[in-house]
C-alpha positions in Angstrom: -58.0 71.2 6.0 -54.4 70.7 5.3 -53.6 67.1 3.7 -50.6 65.7 1.9 -50.9 63.1 -0.7 -49.0 61.5 -3.1 -48.3 57.9 -4.9 -45.2 56.1 -6.1 -44.7 53.2 -8.8 -42.0 51.0 -7.4 -41.6 49.0 -11.1 -38.6 47.1 -9.9 -41.0 45.4 -7.0 -44.3 45.7 -9.2 -45.9 47.7 -6.1 -48.1 50.8 -6.2 -48.0 53.0 -3.3 -51.1 55.6 -3.0 -50.7 57.9 0.8 -52.7 60.5 2.5 -52.4 62.2 5.9 -55.5 63.9 6.5 -55.2 66.7 8.5 -58.1 68.7 10.5 -58.4 71.7 12.5 -59.9 69.1 15.6 -58.3 66.7 18.0 -60.0 63.7 16.7 -62.4 62.8 14.0 -64.0 59.4 13.1 -64.3 58.3 9.3 -67.3 56.7 7.6 -67.1 54.3 5.3 -68.8 53.7 2.3 -70.2 50.1 1.1 -72.6 50.7 -1.4 -70.9 49.7 -4.2 -69.3 45.9 -4.5 -66.9 47.4 -7.0 -65.5 50.1 -5.1 -64.2 50.9 -1.5 -64.4 54.7 -0.1 -63.5 56.7 3.1 -66.2 59.5 2.8 -65.1 63.2 2.6 -66.4 65.9 4.6 -67.7 69.3 3.0 -65.8 71.9 4.9 -68.3 74.4 4.7 -71.4 72.1 6.1 -69.4 69.6 7.8 -71.6 67.1 6.6 -69.9 63.7 4.7 -69.9 63.7 0.9 -68.6 61.8 -1.6 -65.1 60.1 -1.2 -61.8 61.3 0.4 -59.9 58.2 -0.8 -60.9 55.3 -2.6 -60.1 52.4 -4.7 -61.9 50.0 -6.9 -61.6 46.6 -8.6 -59.3 47.9 -11.4 -56.7 48.9 -9.2 -57.2 52.7 -9.6 -56.9 54.6 -6.5 -57.9 58.6 -6.0 -57.3 60.6 -3.2 -57.7 64.4 -2.6 -56.2 67.5 -0.7 -58.0 70.9 0.0 -56.9 74.2 -1.7 -60.3 76.6 -1.1 -63.4 75.8 0.3 -65.5 78.0 -1.9 -69.4 77.7 -1.2 -69.4 75.6 -4.3 -70.2 71.5 -4.2 -67.9 69.5 -2.3 -64.8 67.9 -4.6 -65.2 64.7 -3.0 -67.9 64.2 -5.4 -65.8 64.0 -8.3 -63.2 61.7 -6.3 -66.2 59.5 -6.0 -67.3 59.6 -9.5 -63.7 58.6 -10.6 -63.4 55.6 -8.2 -66.9 54.5 -9.4 -66.3 55.0 -13.0 -63.0 55.1 -13.9 -60.7 52.4 -14.9 -57.6 54.3 -16.5 -55.8 57.8 -16.0 -57.4 58.7 -19.4 -61.0 58.1 -18.2 -59.9 60.0 -15.1 -59.0 63.0 -16.8 -62.2 62.9 -19.1 -64.6 62.6 -15.9 -62.7 66.1 -14.5 -62.8 67.7 -17.9 -66.9 67.2 -18.4 -67.3 68.4 -14.6 -64.9 71.6 -15.2 -66.7 72.3 -18.2 -70.0 73.3 -16.6 -71.9 70.6 -15.0 -71.3 72.2 -11.8 -68.8 74.3 -9.7 -66.5 72.6 -7.0 -64.4 73.7 -4.0 -60.8 74.1 -5.2 -58.9 71.1 -4.6 -55.9 68.9 -5.5 -56.2 65.4 -6.4 -53.8 62.2 -7.0 -55.2 59.4 -9.0 -52.9 56.2 -9.6 -53.1 52.7 -11.6 -50.3 50.4 -12.0 -49.7 51.9 -15.1 -49.7 55.5 -14.6 -50.1 58.2 -12.2 -51.9 62.0 -12.4 -52.0 64.8 -10.6 -55.1 66.9 -10.9 -55.7 70.6 -10.1 -59.2 72.1 -10.0 -60.9 75.2 -9.0 -64.4 76.1 -10.0 -63.4 76.7 -14.0 -60.0 75.5 -14.5 -58.2 71.9 -14.5 -54.4 71.1 -14.7 -53.2 67.8 -15.2 -49.3 66.4 -14.4 -48.7 62.6 -15.1 -46.1 60.7 -14.2 -44.7 57.1 -14.2 -42.9 57.4 -11.1 -44.3 59.3 -8.4 -46.0 62.4 -7.4 -46.9 64.7 -4.6 -49.4 67.3 -3.6 -50.5 69.4 -0.7 -52.7 72.6 -0.2 -51.5 74.8 -3.1 -51.8 74.4 -6.7 -48.2 74.0 -8.5 -49.6 74.4 -12.3 -52.5 76.8 -11.5 -51.8 80.1 -10.6 -54.2 80.6 -8.2 -51.9 81.4 -4.8 -52.8 85.1 -4.9 -56.5 84.2 -5.0 -56.2 81.8 -2.4 -54.3 84.5 -0.2 -57.4 87.3 -0.8 -60.1 85.2 0.2 -58.4 85.1 4.0 -54.8 87.2 3.7 -53.5 86.2 7.0 -54.2 82.7 7.4 -53.8 81.3 3.7 -50.8 83.1 3.7 -49.2 80.9 6.2 -51.3 78.1 5.3 -49.5 78.1 1.4 -45.9 78.7 3.1 -46.3 75.7 5.1 -47.9 73.4 2.1 -44.8 74.7 -0.2 -42.3 73.2 2.6 -44.5 70.0 3.3 -44.7 69.4 -0.7 -40.8 70.2 -1.0 -40.1 67.9 2.0 -42.0 65.0 0.6 -40.9 65.5 -3.1 -37.3 64.8 -2.2 -38.1 62.1 0.3 -40.5 60.4 -2.3 -37.8 60.9 -5.1 -35.5 58.3 -3.3 -37.8 56.3 -1.3 -36.9 52.5 -2.2 -39.3 50.6 -0.4 -43.0 50.6 1.7 -41.1 51.4 5.1 -39.6 54.6 3.4 -43.3 55.8 2.7 -44.8 54.8 6.5 -41.6 57.1 7.7 -42.6 59.8 5.4 -46.3 59.8 7.0 -44.7 59.8 10.5 -42.2 62.6 10.0 -41.3 65.8 11.6 -39.3 67.7 9.4 -39.6 71.6 8.9 -43.5 72.0 8.4 -44.0 68.7 9.8 -46.1 66.0 7.7 -47.4 64.4 10.8 -49.2 67.4 12.8 -50.3 67.3 16.2 -52.4 70.7 16.6 -49.7 72.9 18.3 -50.8 76.3 17.9 -47.9 77.9 15.8 -47.0 79.3 12.8 -45.3 76.0 11.7 -48.2 73.7 12.6 -51.4 76.0 12.4 -53.4 74.2 14.5 -53.8 71.3 12.3 -53.7 67.5 13.7 -53.2 64.5 11.5 -56.6 62.7 12.4 -56.2 59.8 9.7 -53.2 58.6 7.9 -53.5 56.1 4.8 -51.4 53.9 2.6 -52.7 51.7 0.0 -50.5 49.0 -1.6 -51.6 47.2 -4.9 -49.3 44.5 -5.8 -49.3 44.4 -9.5 -50.1 40.9 -10.6 -52.7 39.4 -12.9 -55.2 40.0 -10.2 -54.2 42.7 -8.3 -53.6 42.5 -4.3 -54.8 45.3 -2.6 -53.9 46.2 0.9 -55.1 49.3 2.8 -53.2 50.5 5.7 -55.0 53.1 8.3 -53.6 54.6 11.6 -56.3 56.9 13.4 -54.6 59.8 14.9 -50.9 60.9 14.1 -49.2 58.1 12.5 -46.1 58.6 15.0 -48.1 57.5 17.8 -50.7 55.3 16.7 -50.2 51.7 14.9 -51.4 51.0 11.3 -54.1 48.3 10.9 -54.2 46.5 7.9 -56.5 44.7 5.7 -57.0 43.6 2.1 -59.6 44.9 -0.1 -61.4 42.2 -2.3 -63.9 42.8 -4.9 -66.6 42.2 -5.4 -67.5 43.6 -2.0 -70.3 41.4 -0.1 -71.4 41.6 3.3 -69.3 39.3 4.9 -65.9 41.6 3.6 -67.6 44.4 4.8 -68.1 43.3 8.3 -64.4 42.3 8.2 -63.3 45.7 7.4 -65.5 47.4 9.9 -64.1 45.3 12.7 -60.7 46.1 11.9 -60.9 49.6 11.0 -59.9 52.2 14.0 -63.1 54.3 14.5 
């Protein structure tokens, strides 16, 4: 999997944006949604080893906390989507998020390697995880992660797991990280983030499954953009496009907590399956 994830706080406009392009080595994929909890909404992740759904790939809770993840290395361990789900279900703040990850990495169980970006209207954090290590970087502005670690020195270990494939994946990931970082730094509004998700620079962020060293056969199967309008009662808007976002329109719907049966039916009605 080769996802691009990130977040930006537009403090002047009182808007938080969190995004993810979900890239798989398949042409099509259908999301499964999680409605089991009245205080949280999530899109389920996929265990890359078993291909079964597990945890959250992206989620948001009633406190305005949003979490997204991206794959680094699919070890035989538990899927990292389970940690993302725990964060969305349990955390209210970035400090609580970091504590959850610290407890997990200190021995509860081993997880596949990943990056996460977690955002609240007050602060952002990037979390880099292996089965035994955790590194964090906090920001009050913007953060980006792709499919290699920025802080943890894991590139050689990742390449050793599959030298030919992973060396190309890391090079592609580095270019996507640099391009996204530059664009996000100067982005001035939500339209700029939508344009970013649809962009086709070198090592394209919007991907179309072309068999080449530039694209590595990945396709953007879903594109997500969550906006939180920072008020006394934050307004949460979920935007989602199925397939490469340059070719498919984004569907927009509000997430209102507590989630009740009628609201869940509305989300299912509009969600692009």
